[in-house]
LUMDOZA-143620 format. One line per field, with one value per residue (C-alpha): residue number from 1; x negated, y negated, z negated; residue in one letter. Coordinates in Angstrom, 3 decimals. Each point is the difference from the previous one (the first is absolute). Layout:
REM LUMDOZA-143620
pos (NUM,...);
x (X,...);
y (Y,...);
z (Z,...);
code (A,...);
This chain:
REM LUMDOZA-143620
pos (1,2,3,4,5,6,7,8,9,10,11,12,13,14,15,16,17,18,19,20,21,22,23,24,25,26,27,28,29,30,31,32,33,34,35,36,37,38,39,40,41,42,43,44,45,46,47,48,49,50,51,52,53,54,55,56,57,58,59,60,61,62,63,64,65,66,67,68,69,70,71,72,73,74,75,76,77,78,79,80,81,82,83,84,85,86,87,88,89,90,91,92,93,94,95,96,97,98,99,100,101,102,103,104,105,106,107,108,109,110,111,112,113,114,115,116,117,118,119,120,121,122,123,124,125,126,127,128,129,130,131,132,133,134,135,136,137,138,139,140,141,142,143,144,145,146,147,148,149,150,151,152,153,154,155,156,157,158,159,160,161,162,163,164,165,166,167,168,169,170,171,172,173,174,175,176,177,178,179,180,181,182,183,184,185,186,187,188,189,190,191,192,193,194,195,196,197,198,199,200,201,202,203,204,205,206,207);
x (-32.459,1.625,3.689,2.910,3.210,-0.082,-2.916,-3.434,-3.144,-2.917,-0.924,-1.740,-3.362,-1.499,-0.562,-2.423,2.483,1.704,2.726,-0.391,3.338,0.750,3.119,1.916,-1.345,-0.346,-2.136,-2.893,-2.396,1.620,-1.789,-3.355,0.963,0.884,-3.380,-1.766,2.112,-0.895,-3.674,-0.061,2.390,2.380,3.785,2.173,3.631,1.616,3.095,1.480,2.236,2.868,0.282,-3.654,0.312,1.493,-2.766,-2.434,1.451,-3.295,-1.670,2.613,-0.533,-3.740,0.511,2.036,-2.444,-2.920,1.977,0.371,3.038,2.770,2.210,3.021,-0.751,3.510,1.287,0.365,-2.730,2.086,-0.449,2.352,0.123,3.364,1.463,3.224,-0.057,1.784,-2.659,-2.876,1.494,0.749,-3.487,-1.838,2.209,-0.548,-3.751,0.485,2.078,-2.707,-2.669,2.148,-0.532,-3.613,1.130,-1.133,1.918,-1.481,0.984,-2.661,1.038,-1.923,2.044,-1.027,-2.072,0.601,3.287,2.316,3.019,2.880,1.769,-3.173,-0.598,3.566,-0.227,-3.360,1.399,2.986,-2.220,-2.552,-2.790,-3.150,-1.099,-3.737,-1.744,-3.814,-2.686,-2.461,1.339,-2.389,1.862,-1.180,3.044,-1.429,-3.079,-2.569,-2.812,-1.292,-2.756,2.367,2.459,-2.689,-1.530,3.397,0.854,-3.332,0.334,3.602,0.155,-0.086,1.191,3.616,0.197,2.608,-1.496,2.191,-1.046,1.849,-0.574,2.386,0.668,3.405,-0.276,-3.629,-0.105,-2.317,-2.407,-3.214,-2.112,1.220,-2.298,-3.086,1.295,0.601,-3.346,-1.751,1.826,-0.124,-3.767,0.041,2.983,-0.236,-2.625,2.106,3.543,2.135,2.370,3.425,3.623,2.258,1.932,-3.168,-1.300,3.253,0.452,3.449,-0.333,-0.106,2.906);
y (97.373,-3.375,-0.042,-2.374,1.991,1.919,-1.998,1.612,-2.104,2.297,3.223,0.607,-1.669,3.014,2.165,-0.763,0.357,-2.387,0.156,-1.408,-0.938,-0.950,-1.901,-0.535,2.931,2.331,-1.638,0.826,-0.861,2.503,2.859,-1.676,-0.481,3.694,0.891,-2.025,1.449,3.464,-0.923,-1.101,2.686,-2.689,-0.191,-3.051,-1.114,-1.365,-2.194,0.404,-2.332,2.042,-1.679,0.786,3.760,0.654,1.028,0.442,3.136,1.860,-2.550,0.677,3.730,-0.447,-1.979,2.892,2.673,-1.803,-0.366,-3.746,-1.588,-1.817,-2.653,-1.991,-3.540,-0.564,0.768,-3.479,-1.768,-3.033,-2.183,1.653,-2.592,-1.420,2.826,1.619,3.213,1.690,-1.076,1.054,3.387,0.790,-1.086,2.092,3.018,-0.287,0.383,2.775,1.870,-0.535,1.292,3.020,1.168,0.574,1.671,-3.067,-1.089,-3.037,-1.994,-2.646,-3.336,-3.152,-3.045,-1.661,-3.088,0.894,-1.917,0.961,-1.134,1.455,1.882,1.856,1.007,1.314,2.008,1.511,1.032,1.620,1.818,0.893,-1.825,-1.107,-3.445,0.064,-3.359,-0.285,-1.824,-0.493,-1.745,-0.047,-2.784,1.771,-1.308,-3.517,1.110,-1.799,2.156,3.452,-1.194,-2.087,2.853,2.535,-2.318,-0.671,3.699,0.860,-2.878,0.675,3.805,1.699,3.241,0.657,-2.582,0.249,-1.681,-1.404,0.165,-0.054,2.304,-2.193,-3.729,-1.353,-2.556,0.936,3.725,2.760,-1.189,0.389,-1.020,2.687,2.891,-2.198,-1.191,3.549,1.169,-2.670,0.440,3.796,0.409,-2.694,1.358,3.779,0.506,-1.835,1.053,2.852,-1.004,1.429,-0.443,-2.433,2.875,1.554,-3.346,-0.758,3.615,0.247,3.662,1.034,-2.178);
z (-7.755,0.561,0.786,-0.455,0.054,3.264,1.482,-0.116,0.404,-0.828,-1.700,-3.302,-0.499,-1.782,3.100,2.812,2.817,2.422,2.649,3.495,1.579,3.594,1.079,3.251,2.004,1.641,2.656,2.275,-2.842,-2.339,1.758,-0.706,-3.644,-0.232,1.521,-2.702,-2.794,1.231,0.226,-3.634,-1.268,-1.214,-0.300,0.610,0.008,3.163,-0.330,3.457,1.972,1.388,3.383,0.702,-0.348,3.451,2.392,-2.904,-1.523,0.361,-2.290,-2.689,0.489,-0.424,-3.240,-1.344,1.177,-1.640,-3.244,-0.128,-1.577,1.876,-1.549,1.173,1.246,1.414,3.476,1.492,-2.032,-0.957,-3.070,-2.466,-2.801,1.017,2.058,-1.181,-1.993,2.888,2.523,-2.256,-0.794,3.647,1.072,-2.586,0.616,3.759,-0.483,-2.542,2.581,2.617,-2.366,-0.864,3.583,-1.057,-3.255,-1.933,-3.075,-1.701,-3.066,0.715,1.458,0.792,1.053,3.262,-0.801,-3.678,0.320,-2.879,-1.999,-2.013,2.790,0.907,-3.610,-0.305,3.216,-0.934,-3.381,1.719,2.508,-2.701,1.811,-1.804,1.244,0.635,-0.051,-0.388,-1.950,2.882,3.110,2.961,1.857,3.137,1.899,-0.341,1.964,-2.196,1.345,-0.846,-2.339,-2.151,-0.331,-0.897,-2.600,-1.550,-0.237,-1.591,-2.467,-1.053,-0.083,-3.390,-1.555,0.965,2.782,2.734,3.071,2.763,3.668,3.326,2.958,2.013,-0.346,0.931,2.778,0.674,0.779,-1.130,-2.668,1.965,-3.011,-2.358,1.056,-0.478,-3.377,-1.189,1.382,-2.069,-3.290,-0.172,-0.488,-2.698,-1.919,0.423,-2.705,-2.578,0.855,1.270,2.791,-0.866,0.999,-1.834,-1.551,-1.398,-1.217,-1.836,-1.111,1.557,0.890,-3.642,-1.095);
code (M,K,R,I,G,N,L,Y,F,H,G,G,R,N,K,R,Q,I,A,L,T,F,D,D,G,P,S,E,E,T,E,K,I,L,D,L,L,K,K,Y,N,A,K,A,T,F,F,V,W,G,E,R,I,K,G,R,E,K,I,I,E,R,M,I,K,E,E,H,E,I,G,N,H,S,Y,E,H,K,R,L,A,F,K,S,K,D,Y,I,E,K,D,L,K,K,L,D,E,K,L,S,Q,F,N,I,K,T,N,L,F,R,P,P,K,L,S,M,F,Y,N,L,F,R,V,C,K,K,L,E,K,K,I,I,I,C,D,V,I,S,H,D,W,K,K,P,G,I,E,K,I,V,N,K,I,L,R,K,T,K,N,G,S,I,I,N,F,H,D,Y,I,E,G,V,G,S,N,K,D,I,P,A,I,I,E,Q,I,F,P,K,L,K,D,N,Y,R,F,V,T,V,S,E,L,L,D,F,N,S,S);
């Protein structure tokens, strides 16, 4: 496992397992992602954007029913690097309270746009949040094309990888490319890796 303080980048390299993570949803494409995860008997972790939950509660309920993991990705999805401790704490707690309506309690947090600085670290320590980064970034929000993303994922993924995708892209909308990307990488990775949640990959449940 690679970590720096409370930041986690990937799991151990000795086990053939990886974690797929999806940011900024839920969105209309999330249902298609869930269909593919079910098809391949795979688990994933969804870092949800609080403001996007309203009207999409059934998607959250399906994630729970199908035993996927849900993490905090902030309520308002602002860059948090230079926000006050008070703002950050209120924002994270607001999403935690929203998730509690689904009986979800999560200690996983991924900063929007991976924007971080001292205040965020202090708040996460206070709230006992583990900051989940990644070691494979798809850059799917840049829309470089499905083939380039797939090739990059296949080239960079190794034992213990945490892979970052988006089911929604701020300023663009639902990530229409993501189902095709997932459909292409699964057959090529499933024989070499188990697809697990972040908590299983990092062995949080036993700590």
